[in-house]
Each structure stands twice: as C-alpha cells, then as structure tokens.
C-alpha positions in Angstrom: 114.5 130.5 98.6 116.3 130.7 95.3 114.7 128.8 91.8 117.4 126.4 91.9 117.4 125.5 95.7 113.3 125.2 94.9 113.8 122.7 92.0 116.0 120.5 94.0 113.8 120.3 96.6 110.9 120.0 94.4 112.1 116.7 92.9 112.5 115.3 96.3 109.0 116.3 97.1 107.8 114.8 94.3 109.6 111.5 94.7 108.3 111.2 98.7 104.8 111.7 97.5 105.4 109.4 94.9 106.4 106.6 97.2 103.2 107.4 100.0 101.0 107.2 96.3 102.0 103.4 95.5 101.6 102.1 99.1 98.3 104.0 100.2 96.4 106.0 97.5 96.7 103.0 94.7 95.5 100.4 97.1 92.3 102.6 98.0 91.9 103.2 94.5 91.5 99.5 94.0 89.6 98.6 96.7 87.2 100.9 96.1 86.6 100.6 92.9 86.2 96.3 93.7 83.4 97.4 96.3 81.7 100.1 94.1 81.6 97.0 91.4 80.4 94.4 93.6 77.7 96.8 95.2 76.5 98.0 91.8 76.4 94.5 90.2 73.8 93.6 93.4 71.8 97.0 92.4 71.9 96.2 88.7 70.6 92.2 89.2 67.4 94.0 91.3 66.8 96.4 88.5 66.7 93.3 85.8 64.7 91.1 88.0 62.2 93.7 88.7 62.3 94.4 84.8 63.0 98.6 85.4 66.1 97.6 83.2 66.2 95.0 80.3 69.0 92.6 80.1 72.2 93.8 77.4 71.5 91.1 74.5 74.8 92.1 73.2 76.8 91.4 76.1 79.4 88.8 74.9 79.7 90.4 71.5 81.6 93.8 72.5 84.7 93.7 74.3 86.1 96.7 76.4 89.5 97.7 75.8 89.6 100.9 77.4 87.9 103.2 79.9 85.3 105.4 78.1 82.7 106.7 80.2 78.7 105.9 78.0 76.8 108.2 76.8 74.6 111.2 78.9 72.6 112.6 76.1 69.2 113.8 76.4 66.6 111.3 75.6 62.7 111.3 75.7 60.5 109.6 78.2 59.2 106.7 75.4 63.0 106.2 75.3 63.8 106.0 78.6 64.1 102.2 79.3 65.7 101.4 76.1 68.4 103.9 76.3 68.9 103.5 80.5 69.4 100.1 79.7 72.0 100.2 77.0 74.1 103.2 79.2 73.6 101.4 82.7 74.7 98.1 80.7 77.9 100.1 79.3 78.5 101.6 82.8 78.8 98.1 84.3 81.2 97.0 81.6 83.1 99.5 82.5 83.4 98.5 86.1 84.2 95.2 84.9 87.0 96.3 82.6 88.5 98.4 85.8 88.2 95.7 88.2 89.5 92.6 85.6 92.3 94.3 83.1 93.0 97.7 84.0 96.1 98.0 85.7 96.3 100.0 89.0 99.8 100.9 89.1 101.0 104.8 89.0 102.9 104.2 85.8 99.8 103.5 84.2 97.8 106.5 85.7 99.2 109.4 83.7 96.9 112.9 83.6 94.8 111.6 80.6 93.5 108.5 82.8 93.0 110.5 85.9 90.4 112.4 83.4 89.0 109.1 82.3 88.7 107.8 85.5 87.0 111.0 87.0 84.9 111.1 84.1 83.9 107.1 84.9 83.6 107.7 88.9 81.0 110.6 88.4 79.2 109.3 85.5 76.4 108.1 88.1 76.6 110.5 91.5 76.1 108.0 93.8 77.1 110.3 96.7 73.6 112.5 96.1 72.0 110.1 94.6 68.8 111.2 94.3 65.5 111.5 92.3 66.1 115.0 92.1 69.9 115.2 91.1 70.6 117.4 88.4 72.3 114.9 86.2 70.0 112.9 83.9 71.4 109.2 84.5 72.0 109.5 88.0 68.1 110.9 88.3 66.8 108.3 86.3 68.1 105.7 87.7 67.6 106.8 91.4 63.6 106.5 90.2 63.9 103.2 89.3 66.1 101.9 92.4 63.7 103.9 94.0 60.5 101.8 93.0 62.4 98.6 93.8 62.8 99.4 97.5 58.9 100.5 97.6 58.1 96.9 95.8 60.4 94.9 97.8 60.3 93.2 101.0 62.0 94.5 104.0 65.3 92.4 103.8 65.6 93.3 100.3 65.3 96.9 100.9 67.7 96.8 103.4 70.2 95.1 101.2 69.7 97.8 98.3 70.0 100.5 101.3 73.0 99.0 102.3 74.5 98.6 98.8 73.6 102.6 98.2 75.4 103.3 101.1 78.8 101.4 100.5 78.7 102.9 96.7 78.2 106.3 98.5 81.3 106.0 101.1 83.7 104.1 98.5 82.8 106.5 95.4 84.2 109.2 97.9 87.3 107.2 99.0 88.1 106.5 95.3 87.7 110.2 94.7 90.0 111.0 97.6 92.4 108.9 96.2 92.1 109.8 92.6 92.4 113.6 93.8 96.2 112.6 95.1 97.2 110.9 92.3 95.8 113.7 90.0 97.7 116.6 92.4 100.9 114.0 91.7 100.7 114.2 87.7 100.1 117.9 87.8 102.7 118.9 89.9 105.2 116.4 88.1 103.8 118.3 84.5 104.6 121.6 86.1 107.7 120.7 87.6 108.9 119.4 84.2 107.9 122.7 82.6 110.0 124.6 85.1 113.1 122.5 84.5 112.7 122.5 81.2 111.5 126.1 79.7 111.2 128.7 82.9 114.7 127.8 84.7 116.6 129.0 81.6 115.5 132.8 82.1 113.7 133.3 79.1 110.5 134.1 81.0 110.1 136.8 83.7 107.0 135.6 85.4 106.8 139.3 87.3 107.3 141.5 84.7 106.2 139.6 81.5 102.1 139.7 80.2 100.6 136.5 80.6 99.9 136.6 76.9 103.6 136.8 76.4 104.4 134.0 79.3 101.8 131.7 77.0 103.3 132.7 74.0 106.8 131.9 75.0 106.1 128.3 77.0 103.9 127.2 73.8 106.6 128.4 71.7 109.4 126.5 73.6 107.3 123.5 74.3 107.1 123.0 70.6 110.7 123.3 70.0 112.0 121.5 73.0 108.9 119.7 74.6 107.1 118.4 70.9 105.6 114.9 73.2 104.1 116.8 76.0 100.7 118.2 75.4 99.7 121.8 76.2 97.4 122.1 79.0 95.8 125.4 79.7 94.6 124.9 83.1 97.8 123.7 84.2 99.7 126.2 82.2 97.6 129.1 83.8 98.4 127.3 87.1 102.1 127.3 86.8 102.1 131.1 86.0 99.8 132.0 89.1 102.2 130.0 91.4 105.0 131.6 89.8 104.5 135.1 90.3 103.0 134.4 93.8 107.1 132.9 94.3 108.4 131.8 97.0 105.2 131.8 99.1 103.5 129.4 96.7 106.4 127.3 96.4 106.7 126.4 100.1 103.3 126.0 100.2 103.8 123.6 97.8 106.5 121.9 99.2 104.6 121.5 102.7 102.0 119.6 100.5 104.0 117.1 98.7 106.8 116.3 101.8 104.7 117.0 105.1 106.3 117.1 108.7 106.6 113.1 109.1 104.8 112.1 112.5 107.3 110.1 114.6 104.0 108.2 116.2 100.5 107.4 114.4 97.7 106.9 116.2 95.0 104.2 114.2 92.7 101.6 114.9 94.2 98.4 116.0 93.6 95.2 114.3 91.4 93.2 115.9 91.6 89.2 115.1 88.3 88.7 116.8 86.4 90.7 113.9 87.8 88.1 111.1 86.2 85.3 114.2 82.9 87.2 113.7 82.8 86.6 110.3 83.4 83.1 110.3 80.7 82.8 112.8 78.2 85.0 110.2 79.3 83.0 107.6 78.5 79.5 109.5 75.1 80.3 110.4 74.4 81.6 107.1 75.6 77.9 105.9 72.3 76.4 107.5 70.6 78.7 104.6 72.1 76.1 102.4 70.9 73.1 104.0 67.7 74.6 104.3 67.8 75.1 100.3 68.5 72.0 99.7 65.9 70.3 101.6 63.1 72.7 99.6 64.8 71.6 96.2 64.9 67.8 97.3 61.4 68.0 98.1 60.3 70.0 95.1 62.2 67.3 93.3 59.9 64.7 94.4 56.9 66.8 94.0 57.9 67.8 90.3 58.3 64.4 89.2 55.0 63.1 91.4 52.7 61.3 88.8 49.5 59.1 89.2 50.6 55.4 89.1 48.5 52.0 89.4 49.4 49.1 91.7 51.9 47.7 89.5 53.8 51.2 88.2 54.1 52.0 92.1 55.5 48.7 93.0 57.8 49.0 89.8 58.8 52.6 90.8 59.6 51.6 94.5 61.7 48.7 93.2 63.7 51.2 90.4 64.1 53.5 93.6 65.6 51.0 96.1 68.1 49.6 93.7 69.1 52.5 92.1 70.3 54.8 94.8 73.1 56.6 92.6 70.9 57.6 90.4 71.4 60.7 88.1 68.7 63.7 88.2 69.7 65.9 85.2 67.7 69.5 85.3 68.3 71.8 82.1 68.3 75.3 83.8 69.2 79.0 82.5 71.9 80.2 84.8 73.0 84.2 84.7 76.7 84.8 83.4 78.8 86.1 85.8 78.3 89.8 85.2 74.5 88.7 85.9 73.2 90.2 82.6 72.4 87.2 80.4 71.2 83.9 80.8 73.1 80.7 79.8 71.3 76.9 79.1 73.4 74.6 81.5 72.7 71.0 82.2 73.2 70.3 85.7 73.4 67.5 87.7 71.3 67.9 90.7 72.0 64.9 92.7 76.1 65.8 92.4 75.1 69.6 93.0 73.2 68.6 96.3 76.0 66.5 97.4 78.7 68.6 96.9 77.2 71.9 98.3 76.1 69.7 101.9 79.6 68.8 101.9 80.9 72.3 101.4 78.0 74.0 103.6 78.9 71.6 106.6 82.6 72.5 106.6 81.8 76.5 106.5 79.3 75.6 109.2 82.1 73.1 111.1 84.8 76.2 111.0 82.5 78.2 113.0 81.8 75.8 116.2 83.4 77.0 119.5 86.0 74.3 119.2 87.0 75.5 115.9 86.7 79.0 116.4 89.4 79.0 119.3 91.8 76.6 117.3 91.3 79.8 114.9 92.3 82.3 117.1 95.7 81.0 118.0 96.3 81.0 114.0 97.5 83.8 112.4 94.8 86.6 110.4 96.1 85.5 106.9 95.3 81.8 107.5 92.1 83.3 108.8 91.6 85.3 105.7 92.1 82.5 103.3 89.4 80.0 105.2 87.0 82.9 105.2 87.6 83.5 101.3 87.3 79.8 100.8 83.9 79.8 102.9 82.9 83.0 100.7 83.7 81.0 97.5 81.3 78.3 98.5 78.3 81.0 98.6 79.4 82.8 95.2 79.6 79.6 93.2 76.3 78.2 94.4 74.4 81.3 94.4 73.4 81.7 90.6 72.8 78.0 90.4 70.4 78.0 93.4 68.1 81.2 91.8 68.3 79.4 88.4 66.9 76.2 90.1 64.2 78.1 92.0 63.2 79.6 88.7 63.0 76.2 87.1 61.2 74.5 89.9 58.4 77.5 89.8 58.3 77.2 86.0 58.9 73.6 85.3 56.7 71.6 87.5 53.5 70.6 86.6 50.9 72.7 87.1 49.0 70.4 89.6 51.6 70.4 91.6 53.2 74.3 91.4 51.4 75.4 94.4 53.0 72.9 96.4 56.3 74.2 95.4 58.7 75.5 97.7 60.1 79.1 96.9 63.8 80.2 98.1 63.6 84.2 97.8 64.0 84.6 101.5 67.2 82.2 102.1 68.8 83.9 99.0 68.1 87.4 100.0 69.5 86.3 103.3 72.5 84.9 101.6 73.0 88.0 99.6 73.1 90.1 102.4 75.8 88.0 104.1 77.8 88.0 101.1 77.6 92.2 101.0 78.2 92.4 104.9 81.0 89.7 105.1 83.0 91.3 102.2 83.1 94.6 103.4 84.4 93.6 107.0 86.9 91.5 105.4 87.6 94.4 102.7 87.8 96.9 106.0 90.2 94.6 107.8 92.7 94.0 104.6 92.8 97.8 104.4 93.4 98.2 107.8 96.3 95.7 107.8 97.6 97.1 104.5 97.9 100.6 105.6 99.3 99.9 109.1 102.1 97.9 107.2 103.0 100.6 104.8 103.3 103.0 108.1 105.7 100.2 109.4 107.7 100.3 106.2 107.8 103.8 106.3 109.5 103.6 110.0 106.7 105.2 111.6 105.7 103.8 115.0 101.9 102.8 115.3 99.8 103.9 118.3 96.9 101.4 118.1 93.8 102.7 120.2 
C-alpha cells in the first residue's frame, strides 16, 4: 500500500469511526457521568450526615466554569478532615458541572478535554476503591466510607454498597468511552501531520535518525502549523508507526474501519422491565403515606399542651370550624447538591395534601388493571410515566428529611419521646430511587444502542 492510498483510506476510516463515536461513545460517556454523579451524591450526603466530612460553607460563592481536578497534595493527619471536606466538595462540584453545563459532543472534546476528563475520572479510584489504595484521596475517602458502613443499619449499608458498585461499573464504562474518543483525537492529530508534513517527502522515516525526524517535524510545524500544539508522545507514536509501515497502517485501518457484521446479537428490549419499575415505585409510594401519617401524628403531639376545661372547649370549636387551617413550619432543607441547608417556610397542610395526592397517583398506576393498560402503550409513554413518578419522590425527599429533623429537634422536651422518626422509610425510598433509576437508564441505553445499530443498517438479532 502506497502512502497516498493509505492517507485516502485513513481519512475514510476516521470519518467512519467518528460517526460511530457520535452515536455510541458520546451517549455512553454522558450516561455514565450522570450515574457516577448520582451515586457519588448519595455517598457524600451520608458522609455529611455522619459528620465524617464537613459541609462546604462556600458552596454558592464559587462558580465552576471549566473542568479542573482538585488538589491531590499530601496533608497531615490533623488536617485530614478539613482538607478532605474541601477537596471532596470541589470534586462534587466538578461532577455537577460535568452533568449540568458540560457539552457532550465530539466538537467539544479535543485532546486537552480528553486529558481533563481522564484526570477527573481518575481523581478517585472507584474501580479499586480500597483503604489500601496507593492514591491518597481514594484511601482517605475509603476509610470514611468504611466507617459509615460499620455504623449504619443494614438497609443503609446496602444502599452504600450498591452505590459503590455503580460507581465502579460506570467509571469503567466512562473510561472505555473516553478511550475511544482519545484514540480518535490522537489518530486525527497524527493524520493531519502525515498530510501536511510527512507526505511532502521531506522526512525519510527509515533512513533519518529519530532526532533529525523530530527536529524536522518541529521546524515544519512551527512554519506551517503554528496553531497546532507539539505533543511529544504522539510524535513518538507517529515516528514508530511510520517506521513499521505498511503493517502499522493496515492495523490502524482495521481498528478504525472494522468489517461490519450484517447481524448483531444483542439483548432484546423487554417492556416488562419497565412495568416492574412501575410496580416497585407503586409499592414505595406506600412509604410516603406512612411517613405523612407519622408526621400528622407528630404535628398533633408537638402542639399538645395542658389546657383547662374552658380552653379545651375553645380549642375543639376552633378545630371544628377551621378545617382549612394552615400549619406553617420553619424547616432547614438541604440544597440540590446536599451540601448547604436553606431555611424554608413550609405550609405543612398543603404539602401533606399534595404529596398524598401524588403518592396515590403513583400507587394507582401500579395496580393490575392499569399495568395491563400500560403494557399496550409504547415504551416511550411508559418511560414518561416512570419519570413523572420518580419526580414525586425526588421533589419531596429533602423536605421529608428536613421535617423529620424538625419534629425531633423542635418538639417540646416533654413530648419528644413520642415523636416518630422516618429513618427506615427514607432509606427505603432512597434505595428504590437508586434501583429504579439504574434499571430505567439501562433500558434507555439498550434502546439507544439498538436504534443506532438500525440507523447504521445493521440487522438486530435479539436474544
């Protein structure tokens, strides 16, 4: 194969590889980033609740505008909690930026961005998350998470274990997708050099010394490609590739343009998996009713005071003729990142009524009769209903946790022992949210993969 023919085939191969990246690797990268962020927030929140980490008091004062990995510099044992609190909070902000502001498209992910993403995903080694890790931040956080699991109830320990599993799996998926993007950008960079420098016959890769080749490439890049950075590692790879040509060319072309399989076997989409998610959310909606019942009892208990006969009669008449009475509680609710509390005036009466209504709708959706109706609908319509149901839990969770704290801390001491907690119910809701979101995302990912294969004209053989 001549160099001219190779360059033509290389251009086609890069274009084919690019199309595949846009349909698969970018989607995989974005989905993994979302799940990593969600699972990390659960573990971070648990660390804040158990006081193993301090909340970031300056959360709203610093805006993240670019990818930047937090410090990994050593710290003393006495500085451990303060430094870890600052660095883990900064890491969380980076994940939040990645999922809320970063643009997941090929044009935005160049070689520099690939390097930043790689550094960020490797900042904490979730794949080998261990107290014996050779990485300082990973080791310190693993010790903290280990203490959480030891001091937690079985259900919460299981939630933490599941989150760590998802972090391990999705970090691996993120790295695989990033590796494909990195390969494309590296080969694109080398292809540009071949086209604009090596192709003009100035360099003889077999006869010239490596030093002379590097010197010529530097000189010509400075003269003809001054806008392109000089990457030592990639230049070394290019020289090695060209010295092994044409074998290295054939190998590269096979990577970029593998022989297309006319038929691809893949796991078939099973709509029943979505119906199972609906059923699970329906069962969990009963926890919301249980919580609200406890809160109503807590509210009555909290306002219980000793009254004489006349006061009791007056109170009963007031209750009877004022059915629309508002109950306002001043509670402290964590922000969306679960790092800082904000004071909120909550209309408990309205909140309870609206949540009761929403929980009832989620439950009704999961009844046998309605499941039959759902089974006849497109999976897109079922996914919309699942997302709507998930929003009910997401919107209410932080306020429920705040109300739980409020009743425990603000009730008069003489009735505090009668206040009912909702720790078990909240743990159940959190675990359901994690499980159902994972199942939903897996289904969506599989659906997108099948759709992309169909667009490429590949026949699908479902197992």
